[in-house]
Every structure is written in structure tokens, then in C-alpha cells.
N, C-alpha and C positions, 0 to 999 in steps of 0.2 A: 504493500499499500504506500502510495505517495500522498502526503498531505500538503498541498500547496494553495491553501485558501487566499493567500495574498495575491495570487494569480487567478483565482476564481475557480479552482477545480480540486478535487480529491480523486485520485486514481486508485480503484479497488482492483487487486490483482487476482483475476480469475485464474485458477491453476491451468496449466497446459494452453496458455493464451498468450506467449511471448511476454509475460509480465517481468521476467528476469531481465530480459533485453531492454525493455522500456524503462525499468528502474535504474539500470545501468547508464542510460542515455540522459535521463532527466532527474534522477534522484537527488542531485545536489541542489536542485532549484526548489525543493520543498521546504515547507516549514519543519517537517520531520518526515523520515521514511522508516517504516517498519519492514524489514527485509529478512527477518528470521521467522521460521515457522514456530508456533502456529499463527503468530500475528501477521505474518506477511500476506496470507490469504484470508484475512478477515472477511467475513461475509457482510453484505450490506446491512442486515439487521443488527449485527454485532456492532458495526460502525456507528449506526444512529444511536444505539443505546450507550456505548462506552466512550467513543471517541469524539463524536459530534459535540457533546457538552464540554469537553476539554478545549476544543477549537473555539467554541463560543466564549469560554472564559478567557481565552487568549485574545479576544477581540474580533473574532470573525463569526458572526452569527450564521446559522445554517442557511439563511436566505441569501447570503452573499457569495455562495460557491455552488457548484454543481458536483455531483458524484458521477464518475465514469467507469466504464469497464468494457472490455472485449468479451465477445460471445461467439462460440465456435459451432460450426455445423455439428449437431449433436453426435452422430454416429462417428464422424471424423474425430471429435473430441475423445470419445471412448477409445478409439483405435490408437490415438496418441498416448492415452494412459497405459494401455496394454503394451505398446512398444517401449514406453519409458520404464515400466516395471520389469522389463526383460533385459535391462542392462546387466553386464557381468558383476558389477559391484553387489548386486543383490543375490547372485547365485550362490555365493558362499554360505553354507548352512550356519557358519558362525557370525555372519553379518547381523547387526542389530535389527535390520528390517528385512530379513530373509523371508518373513511371512508374506511380503508384498510381491515376491518374485513371480513373474508370469512367463518366464522363458520356457516352461515345461507344459503350458496349456495353449490350446488353439484359441483364436479370437472368439469363436463361437462358444467355446467352454467358458471363456472369460465373461462374456456377456450373459450367459446363463446364470452364472454365479452372481453377476452384477444385478440382474432382475431378482433373484431369490434373496440376495443379501447374506449368503451363507459362507463366504470365504474372505479371509483378511485381504487378499490381493485385489478384490473387487469391491471393496467398501470405499465408496468414493462420494463425497457430497455432490448432489445434483447441481447442475448449472442453474436450473430454475430456482432452486432453493437459495443458491448464493446470491441472486439479485432480487429476492423477495423479502418482505417484511414477515413478522411472525403469523400474520393472517393470511400469508400466501399471495399478496398482492406485490407486483413489481414496484420496487421503491428506489431503483438506480435512475437518476435524472437522465443520463445519456448512455445508450448501450450502442457500441459499434460492432459491426461484424468483424471477426477475426480475419476472415478472407478478404476484407476491404480495409485493412488496418491503416492504409494510407490516409483514410478519412480521420482516423484518431490522430495520426501524426500531424495532419494539416491543422487540425484543432489545437494541438499542443503548441505547434509553431506559432500560431496566432496568439495564444495565451501568454506564451513565454518570450515571444519576440526574438526567437533565434532559431537557426537551422538545427534539425535533429536527425542524427543518423543512428540507426540501430544495427547491431550485429546479432547473429544467431548464437544464442547461448543455451545451455541445458538442453542440448539436442538429443532427442530419443533415437535409439537404434532403428535401422530400417527393417521393417517387416511387412510383408504384403497383406493387404486387407483382403481376406477370403471369408465370404459369409453367403450362405445360401438365400434364396429368395424368401423362403419361409421364416428363417431366422431374422432376416432383415425386416420383414413385415411385423413380427412379434416385437422386435426391439423398437421399431418406429412407433408402434402403438404404446409401448411402455413410455417412450420419450415424448408423448404428446404435449405435455406441458413445455418441454423445451422447444419443440417445433413450433408451437404457438407464439412463443417469444421471438424465436429466430426468424420465422417467416414474416413477422410483422415489422422487422427492422427496416 
């Protein structure tokens, strides 16, 4: 998360949406930056409850800035998680996060566990939940499509008054997306809240 209310925005870092690259590019411009987990990926509802009052206390009322985030095509977002958790660092049984390793499962096995919620490696906060308040209503002021992240960069350039170049960081291993039509249909139905948001951007 990058809190830059003096420039009129707070960037909320949706996981697997280039947040590390954006923080590296503009983090120094913020009032403060939370770049360590679990604070790095603080959800919108948590921000509104915990951080917005602190920013208000610092002289920036909530009405003086917008919250922003990127939102990725839902199946592609899950595919990125599956690839990211297959990295060699997690393969070691002695790794502190070995339970998140996905190198031994297919993408279809991963999404089946994601839907059921029965495996550590597939327990991931939903994108729709990330951008919503406790009542389930979207509460992020501006959501940009990850696939059109140049729109976010243009917004940040205007706000900050400087050129921004981002590099690829925290890159996931390459693994082919293989999914049957039936599994895709089941997953797309499960991800209906995400697609309702994504297709409305």
C-alpha cells in the first residue's frame, strides 16, 4: 500500500497485480508505504477502518483523496497465483511456506481446491473481497484493469507530476494455462462476483 494523500491518492496493493513494481517506482512519493506482509496487501475494508482515520489525523480527510487498485482478469489472476506458488523456493519441505507449494498439482487441481477451500496452497483472498467493504459493496474509488495498467500509470503521472517507469519484479515461473471447458465454466460461475466487477470497469 502506498499512502500519498498529499497527492490525492492511496494505492491499495492487490496481490499478483504488479503492486511490488508500482511500489518500487513511486513508493518514495508517499506519506508512507506499507511494503511488508500482511500490511502490504491490506484490503479496502481494513484500510477504511484502520488507516484512513490515521491519515485524517495527519491532516488529510478521507474526502481529500481517492483509493486506487488494479484488478486482474479473474482466471488469469488465479493462474498467476498457481504459477507463483510453484517457485522452487517453496518446493523444499523445510521451507517455512512449503504448504503453499503448487508445483505438484495441475491448475485444475488447484482451482478445485480453491473452490472447496480445503488446501493451504489454494487459500487466497478473493479479488472481490479485497475491493469491498464488510457489507460486500465495492468501496475502492478507482479500479483499473491490470491488463490496461497504463491507465493507472497515466493517472499517477498526472498526480505526481513526473514520469514513471516500472520494471517487472516478483515474476512467477512460466507454466501453461491448461483447463477444460467444463472446469472453466464451473470456475467462471464461482468467480461471478469478480467478473461482475471486472467486466464493469
